[in-house]
N, C-alpha and C positions, 0 to 999 in steps of 0.2 A: 731510867738509865742515867748513870753517872758519867761525869767527864772521864775520858780515857776510852770508853766505848763510844760515847757520843762526842764527835769532833765537830766543833763550830769553826769552819774555815773562815767565814766572814760574819761578823756580827751584823745582823739586819738593822737598817736604818729606820724601818717602819714598825710601828707598834703592833699593827694587825698581823704582820709576818712573825714578829717575836712571840706573839700570844698563840698563833697557830702551832708553831714549832714546839712551844713549851707544853701545849695540850698533848701533842703526840709524844714528846719526850717522857712526860710523867707516866704514860701508860706502857712504855716499853721496858722489858725486863733487863736487869743488869747481869747477863750471863751469856755464855756461848750458845748459839753462833751469832747472837745479836750484836750488831754494830751499826753506827749511823754517821753520816757526814752531811752537814748542812751548809747551804750557800757557798757553792764553789763553782769555778769554771774550768772547762777543759777545751782544747782546740781539736776539733774533729779533723780527720784527714782531708775533708772538703775545704778546710780553711776556716769555717765558721766557728766563732767563739761561742760555745754553748754554756748557758747558765742553768745550774741545777738547784732546785729548792732543797731537796733531801734525797739522799741515797741510803737505803737500808739493806743489811743482810739479816735474814730471819729464816726460821725453819721453812717457810713457804718459798724462799728463794731470794735472789737480789732484785730489788725493785727501785726504779727511779720514780720519784713522786713529784707531781706538780700540785702545789697548794693553791687553792682559790678562795679568797675571802669575799665571795659574792653574797649579796643580800637580796631578798625579794623572791624572785623565781626565775627559772631557766627553762626554756623549751627549745624546740627545733629538732635537729638531728643531722646525721650525715656530716657534711663538711662544715656546716654553720650551726652554732648554738646562739640563741637570743636571750640575754639577761634583761629582765624587767625589774628595775630598781623599785624600792618602796615608794618612791615619788612618782612612778609611772613612766620614767624614761626607759627606752629601749636601746640596748647596745648590742651589736653583732660581735661575736667572738669566733675565730676559727676553732673548730673542734680541738681542744687541748690535748686529747689523747693522741692525735695524729703527730703533733710535734714531740710529745713525750716518747712516743714509739720510735721516732727517728733518733732522738737523743739516746734512747736505751740501746739501739743497735749500734750507733757509732761508739758509745762508751764500751759496750761489750766487745767490740772489735779491738779497741785499744787495750782493754785489760787482758784479753787472750794473747795479743801480740807480745806484751811485755812480760806476762807470767809464764808463757811458754806451755807446751803440753807434752813433757817427756813421759814415755811409757804409756800407761793407760790412764793418765791424769785426765779427768772429765773436763769438757769444755764448760766455761762459765756463761750462763745465760743471764740476761738482764731484762726484767719485765718492766712494765710501765703502769702507772695508776694515777688517777686524779682524786684529790681529797678536798672536799668542801668543808671548810673549817667552821662555818656557821650551820649549826644543826637545825636552824629554823628555815633555811632555804627550801623553797618548794621546787622539787626537781620533777619536771614533766618531759622527760626524754624517752624516746622509744627504747624497747628492751634491748635492741642490738647496741645502743650507745651506753646503756647502764653497766655493761660488762667492763669493769675496770674503774668505776666511779664509786666513791665510798665517802661516808662521814668519818670522822676521827675514830669513833668507837668501831665502826664496821672495818676500817682499815687495819687497826690493831688485831682484831679477830681474824681477819684474812691472813695476815703475816704470821700468825702463830700456828696456822694449820698447814702441816707438811703436805706437799703435792703427792698425787698418786704415782706419778712417774718418779722412780727412784733416781734417775739421772739428774733430775732438777732439784733434789733435796740438798740443803745446805748443812755441811758439817762444820765443826770448829776449824778443821784444816782449811776448808774451802773459804770460810770467812776471813782467815788470816791470809790466804792468797789474795783475796780481794784488797785487803788492807795493804799488803806489800806492793801490789800492782798500782794502786793509787799513789803510793809514795814515789814509785818509779816514774809514773806518769808526770808527777809534779802538779797535781791539781792545785789551782791557784785561787787566792782570794778574789772576790769580785772586785775588778778595778773600777774605781768610781768615774774616772775620766781619761779619755784618750784625747790627743790633740792632732788636728789636721790643718795645717796652715795657721790661721789666727783663730780657728774655731775649736772649742772644747766640746767633745762628743759625749753624749750620755753613755752610761756603761752598757745599757741594753739596747740592742736594735729593735726599732719599732716595726720593722718589716724585713723580710729576707726572701731570696730566691735561691735557685741551685748554685749559682756562682757569684752572689752578691749579698750585701746586707745594707740596709738603710738606717742611719743614726740621725738623731736630732743634734744639731750643732749650734752652739751659742758663741758668738764672737767675744773674744777675750776683753775687748775695750769698747765696742759699740753695741747698742741695743739692736742686734740683728741676728736673725735666725736663719739657718740653712738646713736643707735636707742633704745629708752627706752619704753618697752611695759608695761603698768600698767593695771593689771587685776582688774576689778571693781566688788565689792560686792553690789548687788542691795539692796536698802533700803527696809526693811520689808521682805526680802527674807526668804524662809524656810531654815533650817539648811542644808538640802540636796542640795539646790541650791547654798548656800554659799560654801559647801564643793566641789561642782562640779567646781566652778571657781577656788578655790585654787588647786584642782587636775590638772585642765587644765594647770595652770601656771607650777606646778611641773612637769607635764608630758612633756611639751615642753622643759623645762630645762634638764630634764633627757635624753630625746631622743637626743638632740643635744650635750650633754656631752659625749655620747657613739658613736655618729655618726658625726665624724669630716671629712669633705669632702670639697674640694674647690667649689663644685657645690651646697653646702648648706650654709645658713646663719651661721656665726660664733658666737657662744655664748661667751659673755665676763664674765658674772656672773649672779647669781640668788639670789634675796634678798626677802625672804618670807615676811619680814615686811619693805619693802623698801619704801613704800609710804602710806600715811593715807587711801587711797582708797583701797588698796589691794597689793597683791604680785607684784613683779617687775622683769622683765628680761632685761638685757642689752646685745645688740648685736653690733658687729662691723658695722660700716656704712660709706659708701662712699657718699660724699655730692652730687654727680650727679646721684644717684641711680634712676632708673625709674621702674615703674610697667610695665609688658610686654605690656599691652594694650597701655599705654602711649608711650612706646618706639615705637610701631608700627605707631601710629599717628604722632609722630615727626620725625622718621627716616625710616619709612617703604618704602617711595618712593625710597630711595637710596640702599635698600637691595634687592639683586637679590635672585632668588629661591635657589641657591646653599647656600647662606648665611643663609636663613631661615631654610633650612634642617640641616645646621651645628648646629643651636641652638636646633632643635628637637633631634639630636644625643646627644649633651651635657646634655640635660635634661633627656633623656632616660638612659644614662650612670650613672648619678647621682642616679636615682631611682633604677637601677640595683644594684649599690653598696649598697644602703640602704637595699634592699631585701637581699643581702648577709649577712647583719648584722641582719636580721630578724626585720627590721623596716619598716613600711608601712605608707605612708603619708595619703592616702584615700580621700583627698579633693583637688587634684591638680586643679589649676585654674590660669587664667592670673593674678589675684590679688596676688597669692602666689608665683609668679616668679618675682624676682628682676633682673634688667639688669643693669650691671656696665660697663662702657667703659674702654677700655684698655688704659693704660698710655704709654706703650712702645711697639715698634715693635721688630723684630729680631735684635740681637746685641745691644739692648738698643736704637735704633734710634727713634727719635721723630716722632710722628704720627700726621697728619692733624686732625682737628676736625672731618671731615667726616670719615676718616680712623678709628678713635678711636671707632666710633659706627658701623662700618661695620663687625667687628669681636668681639663683646662684650662678657662679661663673664656672664652667667645667674646663679643665685643662687635661690634655692627653699626655701621658707619661710613658716610660719603658719603651724607649726608642732603640735599645741595644741590638736588635736584629733588623733594624729598618734597612732598606735598600734606597739607593739614589743614583742619579746620573749627573755627570758634569753638565752644568748649564751651558757651557761653550762648546764642548765637543760631543755631548750625548753619550759618553762613555761611562760605564759604572764606576762608582766611587771606589777608590783603591781598596777600602776595607769592607766593601759590601759583600756579604756571603752569597753564594749562588744557590744554596739550599739551606734548609733549617732543620736542626735536631732539636730536641727538647733541652739542650744543654743550657741555654741562658733564659728559658721562659719560665715564669712563675707557675707553680702548680695551680694557683687559684685561677689562672687564665685558661685552663684546659677546656672547660665546657663551651667556651666562646670561639675556639679555634676552627678555621675552615677545614673541611675534609681533606683538601688537596695540599695543605700546608707544607707537608714534608716531601712532596713530589718536587724533583729538581726543575727549576725554571717555571714554577707555578706563576701565573699572571698576578703581579702584586697589586694591580688595581682591583681585580675581582676579589682578592683576599681582603682588601679593605672594605669593599662593598658588603661582603659577608659579615665582616665585623660590625658594620654600622647596622646591618639587619638584626644581628642577635642582641645588640645593645638596645635597638629599638623595642625588641620583644621584652627585654628585661625592664625597660623604663615604663612600658604600657602595662605589662602584667604584674610587675614587682617580683617576678621569679626568673631565675636563669632558665635557659632552654633545657637543661638537664644537669645531672650531677657530675658528668664527665664528657669529654669529646666522644668516647666510644658509645655512650648512651644516646647522645644526639645523633650520631652517624647512623646508629642502628634504626632510629625512627625514620630518618630521611631515606635510607636504603630500602626500608619497607614501603615506601611510597607515601608516607606521611609527609606533611608540611608544617612549619611553624605558623600557627594561626592564633594570634592573641585572643580572638573572639571565643576560643575554646575555654578561656579562663575568665574573660571579662565580658559581661553582658552589655548589649546596647551599643557595640562599637560600629562605627561606620565601615562599610565593606572595603573602602579604599585603604584602610589601616592594614587589613589582612593582605590585601594585594601588594602593598609596599613591603611588608615583611617577607611574604612568600617569594616575590620577585627578587629580592636581594639575598635570600638564604637558600636558593635553589641547590640541590646536591651537586648537580653537574655544573661547573663553572660556565660553560657555554650557554646555559639557559638562564643565567643570572644576569641582572642589570650590568651593563658593561662599563659604566662610568659613575662617578659620584654625581655629576651633573644629571644623569638620568634618575638617580635616587632623590635628589632635590626637586626634580620636576614632579615625581610622583608624590613627594611630601606636600607640595603645593596644592595638589588635589584635596588631600586631607585637611589642610588649613583652609582651603576654600570652603569646605563643608561647614566649618565652624562659622565662617563669615556669612554663608547662606542662612544658617540656622539662626544667627543672631539678628539678621535683618528682618526676620519674620515679625519680630515685635519685642517690646521691652520685656515681657514676661519670659520669653525664651532666653534673652540675653541674661536676665537675672539668674536663670537656672544653671548657667554654665559655671557660676562661682569663680573662686580663686583670683588669680593675678592677671587675667586676660580679657577683662570686660572691654567692649568696644564702644566707640561713639563718644567723642569728646564733649558734645553738647550735653548729653545726659550727665557726664561727669560734672560738668560745670554747674548744671542745675542742682545737683546733689552737693555741690560745695567740695568735691573730691579734688585732691591734688592733680596737677597737670601730669599727663602720662609722660614717662620717660621715653623720648624717641628712639632709644636703642632697642626698646622692647616692642616697638610697633609691629603689628601684623596687618595682613591684608584687610582693608576696610576701615582701619583707623584713620581719623582725620586729625592732623597735627596743626596747631595754631589756627584752627578753623578754615584752613585754606589748602593744605596738602593732604590729598587722599592717597593712602598707601595702596599701591597695586600689588607689589611683592618686594621681598627682600632680594638684593642681587648678590650680596656676599659681604665677607668681612676681611679686611686687611689688617696690616700692623698698626694702623693709625685710625682708621675710621670704618664704619659699616655703612653700606650703600643700599638705598631704597629707590625703587622706581615709583614715582608718584604722579597723580593728576593735579593740576593747578586749578582748583575750583574758582579762583578769582580771575583766571586768564580768559582771553578772548577765544570764543569757540573757533574752530577751524572751518574751512568751507564745507567739509564732511559733516559738520556738526558736533565733532568730538572735541573734548577739552584738550588743551596742550598738556604735554607730559614733561617731566624733568627728573633728574637724579639728585637725590639729597644724600650728601656725605655727612655722617654724624660722628663727631670725635668720640673715641672710646673712653677718654679721660681728659681731665683738665690739662694734663701735661701735653695733650695732643692739640689743644686749641691753637697754640702758636704755629703748628704745622699747616693747619687749614688756613689760618690767616696769611701765612706766607704764600701758600698756593694761590689764594685769591689776589694777592698783590701782584704776583707774577703774571697770572692769566689776565689781569686787568690792564697790563701794559702791552699785551700782544694784540696787534691788529687781527681782526676776524679773518679766518681762512678755513676752508672746508677740511683742511688736514688736521686741524687743531680743535679739540673739544672746548667750547666757549662757556663762560659763565651765563647761567640763566638769570641770576640776581647778581648785581655788581658787588654787593657787599655781603660778608658772612652774616648769618643770622644766629640768634641764641634762642633755642626752644628748651624749656624746662631745665635751664642751666647748662645746656650742652651746645657747643659751637657747631653750626650746620652750614655747609656750603652747598648751594644749588647750582647744578651744571646742566647743560643741555643734554638731551637724550638723542643718541644717534643710532639706536637699534631699530629693529623691525617693529613697527607699531600696528601691523595688521591684526595681531592677536588682540590689542586693545579695542580696535574697532569692532571685532567680533563679540567681545564682552559687552560693549556698549549697546549693540544690537540685541543682546540677550540670546546669542546663539547656543549658549549652554556650554557643556563640557566637550571639549574636542582637543585635537592635538595642539600642544602649546608650542609656540615659536620662540626660539632662544637666540640671544646675541651670538653671532658666529665669531670665533676668534681664530687666529692662526694656530694657537696651540690645539684647539679642538679639531681643526682640519688635519693637522699633522697626526693627531691620535687616531682619528676615524679613518682617514684615507691614505696615511703614510706620506712619503716624500712628495713635495709639491712638484708640478710640471714646470717646464721652462717658461710657458706663458704666464703661470701664476707668479713665479719668481720674478719675472721681468715687471709685471703689474705692481706687485708689492714693493720691489725695489724702487721703482719711480715714485710711488706714493711716499715711502718713507724718506728718500732723499729730498723730495719735494718739501716735506714737512720740516726737515733739518734746515733746508735752505731758507724757508720762510722764517724760522726761529732766528 
């Protein structure tokens, strides 16, 4: 096909794209009704800027084509395709046919709108297809997914074959109508860069949802990256729909401005008028960030069960911290979890590429429909929605959404408990609970439950109990709080500790990044364990035996520990303390300052005191030892070997309010005297 019929709207910057387009162009005839347009963009009614590799009018119809220069092999099916490169690396891709179908429908609507349909002029249909430009690619997709997938040769043969339905056949007149419609639409060259604030955006969004698109932004003067989320106002949308988009952007910015936690994505700035398409939010961004499902495809084989459960705990602790600030996510999903590799190990030592991904840092994103309450008055946030439609939720989140999500005034705590349960199922099994929410709901309504042991052999029964209790179909039968979820998770973690304590052989069999026992580590000359990654049974610095992790805040992670070097109490039990471990070197000064202040305060029962007067440094991390003032009866039971029983938890005012509602006058009076007494002492 010659120039004139073949229109290159934008010259490709990439050699492999030019090579693929040229291979197709050489095979297309230069006659009616054939025409082609390559590398252009159009703006859909939704506000999304859509990029098109190739649009062709041919006897078979009008087709929007996605070109893929993949090598090696591809397998999978449904929503996800997995490419295995010649080097053995696996990469997860969303099914490209789905996005091509969406683009084709949007473009067809625009073409018919501008071309009009006077008299009996037929409607123009736009089909979709995916073309693999490497003929050597091994395609191992199910038959249902192969419909619409072609090599270059197969594609040209398909385009030349007129359809059986006469209404879909393309004549010379129809081809010219498409050409005229595209000119009226003003299809545009692919713009290489947009600018938001001081950041230059990549031309193509790397992620998108119904009302937003995410771009990689590069600072124009500094070596700094940002994830730039542009919220999109749909063309012709009602005032209510436009306000909903603007409020979703403001809500996400507001929530993240008041909930700053290392387990949540970090807000850079919010620009209500940052982009012509709509409001813009800028987030901190690590260039190697992966979505949770992508992470499991690429690195799941190297991650043992202990490492997977460590990710479950980190996610649960982040959600618990959010709930303590009266913030609820409501739509937790694999798409909403970002995985960031660690750059350094204990004492700042370099990590291998595999080690960096064995203990990564998860961050929760997509807070645009979160709810919250004022910390001072307990009232809902001004921008918090009372119910949820699918308006702002990513399609990829669908299989993870709770059954009652769209019911007005659904309990947001139990929504998040459900989300943690299905994420646990994904992390343990490596598979989503279903292809869609409706498929998962059908299973639950039929009386089935989500049991990881159905897919993974040899699991501890406590794991099934945890997932089942957090994903029950009826919210009232579900775990009521994230604290309850973490308590059940401790039973699972304790099973690992008990197994490891049987002997070195059992411990060696657990593999991965969670081996216990610092003495054996030292005998083998292995590096000192990072205290941030400690689990029950670990002994830090030969003195502090970890009982359990208490939680993670914005500056440190707290552990309940036994002091093996301490004087036994009358009961024969060892003294206990709380170790606060700094999350990063930047937080060392915070703990040092806390130690200085506590060291100047005279001892009083109303103030938690230092257990050790000076901060310690363990494996390069600053650690503060504080007195433990919680209930120690559970520890006595453990020391006596009473086995598994109900665990006792540190009671807090927040938990009492959540479990029992408003406090009585006698409690208010007692707490008031206690708090004012503490202030008077200070």
